[in-house]
N, C-alpha and C positions, 0 to 999 in steps of 0.2 A: 614685231608684228603683234597685232591684237586680234582677239577672237571673241565672237559673241554668238550665242545661240538665238536664232530668230524665233524658234519655237518658244523658248522661255520668255524672251522679250514680248512676243505677241500675247502670251498668256497673261503676263503682268499688266500690259496695257489694257487688255479686255477687262481684267478685274478692276483696274482703276477707272475705266470708263463706266462700269456698272455702278460705281460709287459716286461718280461725278454728276452734277445736276444736268449738264448738257448732253450726257450720254457718250462723250468721247474723251480720249486722253491720248497724248502723244509724247514721244521721247526721241530726240535726235540721237542716233547711234553713231553717226559719222559726219564730220564736217560741221558747218555752221555758217553764221553770217560772214565770217572772215575767209571762207573757202568758196571755191567754185562749185564743188560737189557737196550735196547734203543728202543724207538718207535718214528718214524718220519712220519709226514704227508707230502706227496709229491704231488704237482700239476704238471700236464704235459698237454701241448696243443697237439692236434692231430698231429702226425708225429714226435713229440719230443722223444728223447731216452736218456737213461742213458747207456753210452758206456760200453762195456764188462769190467768186473772187478771181483776181487776175492771175495769170500764169507768170511767175517771175523768171522763167527760162524754160529750157527743154525739160520735160518731166515724164515719168512713168509711174504707174501704180501697179504693184504686184500684189495680188490677193493671196495672203498667207492662209486665211481661214474665212469661211463664210461666203457671202454674196453681197455685192455692192452695185450701185448704179452711178456711173459718171455721166453728167449731163452738161451740155454746152448749147445754149439757145434751145432750139427745137429738137436737137439731136441727143440721143443717149445711147450708152453702151452698158451692158451688164457684164460683170466679171464674177467668176467663181474661183474657189480654191485652185491655185496653180496658174490662173490667167494673168497675163500682163497687158495692161491697158496703157495706150499712149495718150497722154493728156494733150488736148488740142491747144493751139496757141491762141486762146481766147478765154473770156470769162467762163468759168465752169463751177460745178458743185459736185459733191460726192455724198451719196446716201447709202446707209447700211440697210439692206433688205432683210437681213438677219444679223445676229451677233457676228461681227467680222473684225479681222485685223488685216492691215495692209502695210506694205513697205513703199513709202513715197520716196522716189529718187528724183532730185532736182539738180540740174546744172544751170546755175544762174548766168544770165546773159550780162555782159559788161555794160 
Protein backbone atom coordinates (compact mmCIF):
# COMPACT_ATOMS: atom_id res chain seq x y z
CA UNK A 1 0.00 0.00 0.00
CA UNK A 2 1.14 3.52 -0.76
CA UNK A 3 0.18 6.69 1.01
CA UNK A 4 0.31 10.34 -0.02
CA UNK A 5 -0.73 13.56 1.69
CA UNK A 6 -3.10 15.51 -0.55
CA UNK A 7 -2.41 18.63 1.55
CA UNK A 8 1.33 18.42 0.88
CA UNK A 9 0.85 17.57 -2.81
CA UNK A 10 -1.64 20.45 -3.21
CA UNK A 11 0.74 22.93 -1.58
CA UNK A 12 3.60 21.76 -3.84
CA UNK A 13 1.51 22.06 -7.02
CA UNK A 14 0.32 25.55 -6.08
CA UNK A 15 3.93 26.64 -5.51
CA UNK A 16 4.92 25.17 -8.90
CA UNK A 17 1.91 26.85 -10.55
CA UNK A 18 2.99 30.23 -9.17
CA UNK A 19 6.38 29.75 -10.82
CA UNK A 20 4.95 28.48 -14.13
CA UNK A 21 4.23 30.84 -17.00
CA UNK A 22 0.75 29.42 -17.59
CA UNK A 23 -0.19 29.61 -13.91
CA UNK A 24 -0.92 25.93 -13.50
CA UNK A 25 0.97 22.75 -12.65
CA UNK A 26 -0.10 19.11 -12.39
CA UNK A 27 1.20 15.84 -11.00
CA UNK A 28 -0.43 12.44 -11.54
CA UNK A 29 -0.46 10.76 -8.14
CA UNK A 30 -2.11 7.51 -9.18
CA UNK A 31 -2.55 5.68 -12.46
CA UNK A 32 -1.61 7.01 -15.83
CA UNK A 33 -2.05 6.29 -19.51
CA UNK A 34 -1.71 2.53 -18.99
CA UNK A 35 -4.49 2.39 -16.36
CA UNK A 36 -8.23 2.96 -16.36
CA UNK A 37 -8.16 5.20 -13.26
CA UNK A 38 -6.00 8.32 -13.07
CA UNK A 39 -5.83 10.87 -10.25
CA UNK A 40 -4.00 14.15 -10.72
CA UNK A 41 -3.40 17.03 -8.34
CA UNK A 42 -3.57 20.35 -10.20
CA UNK A 43 -2.45 23.70 -8.80
CA UNK A 44 -3.76 26.87 -10.43
CA UNK A 45 -3.12 30.52 -9.63
CA UNK A 46 -5.99 32.99 -9.66
CA UNK A 47 -7.12 33.63 -13.25
CA UNK A 48 -5.33 30.60 -14.70
CA UNK A 49 -7.38 28.19 -16.78
CA UNK A 50 -7.26 24.84 -18.46
CA UNK A 51 -8.56 25.56 -21.94
CA UNK A 52 -11.61 23.80 -23.30
CA UNK A 53 -10.91 20.12 -23.97
CA UNK A 54 -12.66 16.79 -24.45
CA UNK A 55 -13.57 14.53 -21.55
CA UNK A 56 -11.54 11.30 -21.91
CA UNK A 57 -13.95 9.36 -19.69
CA UNK A 58 -15.94 9.68 -16.50
CA UNK A 59 -14.38 12.39 -14.34
CA UNK A 60 -14.73 14.39 -11.15
CA UNK A 61 -12.97 17.46 -9.77
CA UNK A 62 -12.59 17.66 -5.99
CA UNK A 63 -11.65 21.15 -4.82
CA UNK A 64 -8.87 20.76 -2.26
CA UNK A 65 -8.31 24.49 -1.77
CA UNK A 66 -9.72 27.68 -3.25
CA UNK A 67 -12.51 28.32 -5.72
CA UNK A 68 -12.85 27.20 -9.36
CA UNK A 69 -15.36 27.39 -12.21
CA UNK A 70 -16.05 24.37 -14.42
CA UNK A 71 -17.68 25.40 -17.71
CA UNK A 72 -19.23 23.40 -20.53
CA UNK A 73 -20.80 25.43 -23.31
CA UNK A 74 -23.16 27.97 -21.76
CA UNK A 75 -23.34 26.10 -18.42
CA UNK A 76 -20.96 26.61 -15.51
CA UNK A 77 -20.59 25.41 -11.95
CA UNK A 78 -18.53 26.94 -9.15
CA UNK A 79 -16.75 24.77 -6.63
CA UNK A 80 -15.16 25.74 -3.31
CA UNK A 81 -12.89 23.91 -0.88
CA UNK A 82 -14.47 20.53 -0.14
CA UNK A 83 -16.82 20.50 -3.16
CA UNK A 84 -16.96 17.67 -5.68
CA UNK A 85 -17.87 18.62 -9.25
CA UNK A 86 -18.97 16.01 -11.78
CA UNK A 87 -17.31 16.75 -15.12
CA UNK A 88 -19.88 16.73 -17.95
CA UNK A 89 -19.48 14.33 -20.86
CA UNK A 90 -18.70 17.19 -23.23
CA UNK A 91 -16.02 19.75 -24.00
CA UNK A 92 -15.26 21.74 -20.87
CA UNK A 93 -12.77 24.10 -19.24
CA UNK A 94 -11.63 24.88 -15.69
CA UNK A 95 -10.76 28.34 -14.34
CA UNK A 96 -9.27 29.29 -10.97
CA UNK A 97 -11.31 32.11 -9.42
CA UNK A 98 -8.62 32.33 -6.73
CA UNK A 99 -5.42 30.39 -6.05
CA UNK A 100 -6.71 26.81 -6.04
CA UNK A 101 -5.80 23.15 -6.04
CA UNK A 102 -7.99 20.31 -7.24
CA UNK A 103 -7.87 16.54 -7.43
CA UNK A 104 -8.94 15.42 -10.91
CA UNK A 105 -10.11 11.80 -11.04
CA UNK A 106 -10.64 10.22 -14.46
CA UNK A 107 -11.79 6.73 -15.40
CA UNK A 108 -10.94 6.42 -19.09
CA UNK A 109 -13.52 4.93 -21.40
CA UNK A 110 -12.29 2.02 -23.52
